[in-house]
C-alpha positions in Angstrom: 21.5 -5.6 0.8 21.5 -7.5 4.0 21.9 -11.2 2.9 20.7 -12.5 6.3 17.3 -10.8 6.3 15.3 -14.0 6.2 13.4 -14.0 2.9 10.4 -15.8 4.4 9.5 -12.5 5.9 8.6 -11.6 2.3 5.4 -13.5 2.9 4.2 -10.2 4.3 4.9 -8.5 0.9 2.9 -11.0 -1.1 -0.6 -9.6 -1.7 -3.3 -12.1 -2.4 -6.0 -9.8 -3.8 -5.2 -9.6 -7.6 -7.9 -7.0 -8.2 -6.4 -4.7 -5.6 -2.9 -5.1 -7.1 -4.1 -4.3 -10.6 -5.9 -1.2 -9.3 -2.9 -0.1 -7.3 -0.5 -0.5 -10.2 -2.8 1.4 -12.5 -2.9 4.3 -10.1 0.8 4.9 -9.8 3.3 6.5 -12.2 5.1 4.2 -14.7 8.5 4.4 -13.0 7.0 3.6 -9.6 5.2 0.6 -11.1 8.5 -0.5 -12.6 10.2 -0.2 -9.2 7.5 -2.1 -7.4 7.6 -4.9 -10.1 11.4 -5.2 -9.4 10.7 -5.4 -5.7 8.1 -8.0 -6.2 10.4 -10.1 -8.4 13.2 -9.9 -5.8 10.8 -11.0 -3.0 9.5 -13.9 -5.0 12.9 -15.2 -6.1 14.3 -15.1 -2.6 11.3 -16.7 -1.1 11.1 -19.5 -3.6 14.9 -20.3 -3.4 14.9 -20.2 0.4 11.8 -22.3 0.9 13.2 -24.9 -1.4 16.5 -24.9 0.5 14.8 -25.2 3.9 12.5 -28.0 2.8 15.4 -30.0 1.3 18.1 -29.4 3.9 16.7 -27.6 7.0 17.4 -24.2 8.7 21.2 -24.6 8.8 21.2 -24.8 5.0 19.1 -21.6 5.0 21.9 -19.8 6.9 24.4 -20.9 4.2 22.0 -19.9 1.5 21.6 -16.4 2.8 25.3 -16.1 3.3 26.3 -17.3 -0.2 23.4 -16.7 -2.6 21.0 -14.0 -1.5 23.2 -11.1 -2.5 23.7 -12.6 -6.0 19.9 -13.0 -6.5 19.5 -9.3 -5.6 22.3 -8.4 -8.1 20.6 -10.5 -10.8 17.2 -8.9 -10.3 18.8 -5.4 -10.3 20.6 -6.1 -13.6 17.5 -7.6 -15.3 15.2 -4.7 -14.3 17.8 -2.0 -14.7 16.9 -0.9 -11.1 18.9 -1.0 -7.9 16.8 -3.2 -5.5 17.5 -4.9 -2.2 16.6 -5.2 1.5 17.9 -3.7 4.7 17.0 -3.1 8.4 17.9 -1.1 11.4 19.2 -4.2 13.1 21.3 -6.0 10.6 23.2 -9.2 10.6 26.1 -8.0 8.5 27.4 -4.5 9.5 28.6 -3.8 6.0 24.9 -4.0 4.9 23.7 -1.2 7.1 21.0 1.0 5.5 21.9 4.1 3.4 21.0 7.4 5.1 17.6 7.7 3.2 16.8 4.1 4.1 17.6 4.6 7.7 15.3 7.6 7.8 12.5 5.6 6.3 13.1 2.7 8.6 12.8 5.0 11.6 9.6 6.4 10.2 8.3 2.9 9.5 9.2 1.8 13.1 7.1 4.7 14.5 4.2 3.9 12.3 4.3 0.2 13.0 4.5 0.8 16.8 1.4 3.0 16.4 -0.5 0.1 14.9 0.1 0.1 11.1 0.9 -3.4 9.8 4.5 -3.4 8.4 3.4 -4.9 5.1 1.2 -1.8 4.5 4.0 0.7 5.0 5.0 2.3 1.7 7.4 5.2 1.1 7.9 7.0 -2.3 10.2 9.9 -2.7 11.6 11.8 -5.7 14.8 13.8 -5.6 16.6 15.4 -8.6 14.6 13.4 -11.0 15.3 10.1 -9.4 12.9 7.8 -7.6 13.1 5.8 -4.3 10.5 3.3 -3.2 10.4 1.2 0.0 7.9 -1.1 1.6 7.9 -2.6 5.1 8.6 -6.2 5.8 6.8 -7.9 8.7 8.3 -10.6 10.9 6.4 -13.8 10.4 6.4 -17.1 12.3 9.0 -18.9 10.1 11.4 -15.9 10.4 11.7 -16.6 14.2 13.8 -19.7 13.4 16.7 -17.3 12.7 15.5 -14.0 14.1 13.4 -14.8 17.1 14.1 -14.8 20.9 14.7 -18.5 21.2 17.0 -19.7 18.4 18.0 -23.4 18.4 21.7 -23.8 19.4 22.9 -25.2 16.0 21.3 -22.3 14.1 22.6 -19.8 16.7 26.1 -21.2 16.3 26.0 -21.1 12.5 24.9 -17.5 12.6 27.6 -16.5 15.1 30.3 -18.2 13.0 29.3 -16.2 9.9 28.2 -13.0 11.6 30.0 -12.4 14.9 28.4 -8.9 15.1 24.9 -10.1 14.4 22.2 -7.7 15.7 19.2 -9.3 14.0 17.7 -11.5 16.7 15.0 -10.9 19.4 12.1 -10.2 17.0 8.5 -11.2 17.7 5.9 -12.2 15.1 4.2 -9.2 13.6 7.1 -6.7 14.3 8.7 -4.6 11.6 11.7 -6.6 10.4 13.0 -4.2 7.8 12.2 -3.0 4.3 12.6 -3.9 0.7 13.7 -1.0 -1.5 14.2 0.1 -5.1 16.0 3.1 -6.5 16.0 4.6 -10.0 18.5 7.4 -10.5 17.8 10.4 -12.8 18.3 9.2 -16.3 19.5 11.6 -19.0 17.4 11.8 -22.2 18.7 9.5 -25.0 20.9 11.2 -27.6 19.0 9.5 -30.5 15.9 7.4 -31.2 15.6 4.0 -29.5 14.1 1.0 -31.3 10.4 0.6 -30.7 9.9 4.0 -29.0 8.0 6.8 -30.7 9.7 9.9 -29.2 7.6 12.4 -31.1 4.4 10.8 -29.7 6.0 10.6 -26.3 6.8 14.3 -26.4 3.4 15.3 -27.6 1.6 13.2 -25.0 3.2 14.8 -21.9 0.1 14.1 -19.9 0.7 10.3 -20.2 4.0 9.3 -18.4 4.1 5.8 -19.9 6.8 4.9 -22.3 5.4 4.8 -25.9 6.1 1.7 -28.1 5.4 1.9 -31.8 4.2 -1.3 -33.5 2.9 -2.0 -37.0 -0.8 -3.0 -37.1 -0.1 -6.7 -37.3 2.3 -6.7 -34.3 -0.1 -4.4 -32.3 -3.0 -6.8 -32.8 -0.7 -9.8 -31.9 0.3 -8.1 -28.7 -3.3 -7.2 -27.8 -4.3 -10.9 -28.5 -1.5 -11.9 -26.1 -2.8 -9.6 -23.4 -6.4 -10.8 -23.8 -5.3 -14.4 -23.6 -3.2 -13.7 -20.4 -6.2 -12.1 -18.7 -8.4 -15.0 -19.7 -5.9 -17.4 -18.2 -5.8 -15.5 -15.0 -9.6 -15.6 -14.9 -9.6 -19.4 -15.5 -7.0 -19.8 -12.8 -9.1 -17.9 -10.3 -12.2 -19.9 -11.1 -10.4 -23.2 -10.9 -8.9 -22.2 -7.5 -12.4 -21.1 -6.2 -13.8 -24.5 -7.4 -10.9 -26.5 -6.0 -10.2 -27.9 -9.5 -6.5 -28.5 -9.3 -6.3 -30.2 -12.7 -7.8 -27.1 -14.4 -5.5 -24.9 -12.3 -2.5 -26.9 -13.4 -3.6 -26.6 -17.1 -3.9 -22.8 -16.8 -0.5 -22.6 -15.2 1.2 -24.7 -17.8 -0.5 -22.7 -20.6 0.8 -19.5 -19.1 4.4 -20.6 -19.5 4.1 -20.5 -23.2 5.7 -17.3 -24.5 5.0 -17.9 -28.2 3.1 -14.9 -29.6 -0.5 -15.5 -30.9 0.2 -14.0 -34.3 3.3 -12.2 -35.6 6.3 -11.9 -33.4 6.0 -8.5 -31.8 8.8 -9.1 -29.3 11.6 -7.7 -31.6 10.1 -4.2 -31.1 9.7 -4.5 -27.3 12.1 -2.7 -24.9 14.2 -4.6 -22.4 12.0 -3.4 -19.5 9.1 -5.2 -21.0 11.0 -8.5 -20.9 11.9 -7.8 -17.2 8.2 -8.0 -16.5 7.2 -10.8 -18.9 9.9 -13.3 -17.8 8.9 -13.3 -14.1 5.2 -13.4 -15.2 6.0 -16.7 -17.0 7.7 -18.0 -13.8 4.6 -17.3 -11.8 2.5 -19.4 -14.1 5.1 -22.2 -13.9 5.1 -22.1 -10.1 1.3 -22.0 -10.1 1.3 -25.2 -12.2 3.9 -26.8 -9.9 1.8 -26.0 -6.8 -1.3 -27.5 -8.5 0.6 -30.7 -9.2 2.1 -30.9 -5.8 1.2 -29.5 -2.4 -2.1 -27.9 -3.6 -2.0 -25.1 -1.0 -4.7 -22.5 -1.9 -2.9 -19.6 -0.2 0.3 -20.3 -2.2 -1.6 -20.7 -5.4 -3.3 -17.4 -4.8 0.0 -15.7 -4.2 1.2 -16.8 -7.7 -2.0 -15.6 -9.3 -1.8 -12.3 -7.5 1.9 -11.8 -8.6 1.1 -12.7 -12.2 -1.7 -10.1 -12.1 0.7 -7.6 -10.6 3.1 -8.0 -13.5 0.3 -7.5 -16.0 -0.9 -4.4 -14.3 2.7 -3.0 -13.9 3.3 -3.5 -17.6 0.1 -1.5 -18.5 1.2 1.2 -16.1 4.7 1.4 -17.7 4.0 1.2 -21.4 1.5 2.4 -24.0 1.2 1.1 -27.6 1.2 3.4 -30.6 
């Protein structure tokens, strides 16, 4: 991962049409949905942490943040999702973070496509090799990125970059250019030797036409989970309506309600696989950040980003799992 690829470029990765996200996630295989959920989580965490650092301490602090913390955030996201995930570029700041051969090939292809007119944020690459999966999405250079990656960088920022990265090659970008890519990689996983808790392997083998992981729940737990899903969708609908009406109090209430992880019925969580928690935890964070935005700056575009991301986690979960 290149720790100096300015995470504000991830604004280009944040879709704001929740219906389109849900449809897209429903149309892709479960492992791809899982990979894209991890990529979305990484982008959101980096963006949130960096924006907070810049607002509190300015662009020099952002240089320090990228140098000291961005790699750890990527490592944390990779561990939580069980997927290797990160970012890279053709022109990197730290030479040791140069792209892997497959990433370099994708970056070259993305560069050609972007120069031909395709917006970088719409560039998506999916490949399968020996049972493994690789996914990459383009990152666009946006206005805030130019503080550290543009043509005219302020002298204090330029000096800080040079001190930490004497071989820096990640300047001279213009707004709208391809900055790099965010990637996820799932290696080929051998079949488990024995049964895993909560997974119906017999049903999974019989239903080969459905690639989703099967989770077996008793009737009470199954109904509790379904009640949870219905409630989440109602919350998202309420949030969208509140945002459309400019009702920030209602939006804050919807966001705060969404941080509650208590099951509406029996506790089904003991039967859920770890991958499910890797989607539910960041889903709760999106609701918390939505409530904070409604209490604070009240920016409609930012609020919509949080709603869209929450919807994406819901859709990705449906694409990855099925309940028996």
